[in-house]
C-alpha positions, 0 to 999 in steps of 0.5 A: 500499499505504501508503494501505491501512495508513493507512486501517486505522490511522485506522479503529482510531483511530476505533474507539478514540475511539468506545469512549473516548466510550462510557466517558466519556459512557455512551451506548450509541450510541458503543459500537455505532459502535465495534463497527461500525467495528472489524468493518469494519476487521478485514474490510478488514485480512483482505482486504488481507492475503489479497490480499498472500498471494495475490500472493506465491503467484502 
C-alpha cells in the first residue's frame, strides 16, 4: 500500500514540475505532459481507492 501512495505522490510531483516548466519556459509541450500525467494519476488514485472500498465491503 505504501508503494501505491508513493507512486501517486511522485506522479503529482511530476505533474507539478511539468506545469512549473510550462510557466517558466512557455512551451506548450510541458503543459500537455502535465495534463497527461495528472489524468493518469487521478485514474490510478480512483482505482486504488475503489479497490480499498471494495475490500472493506467484502
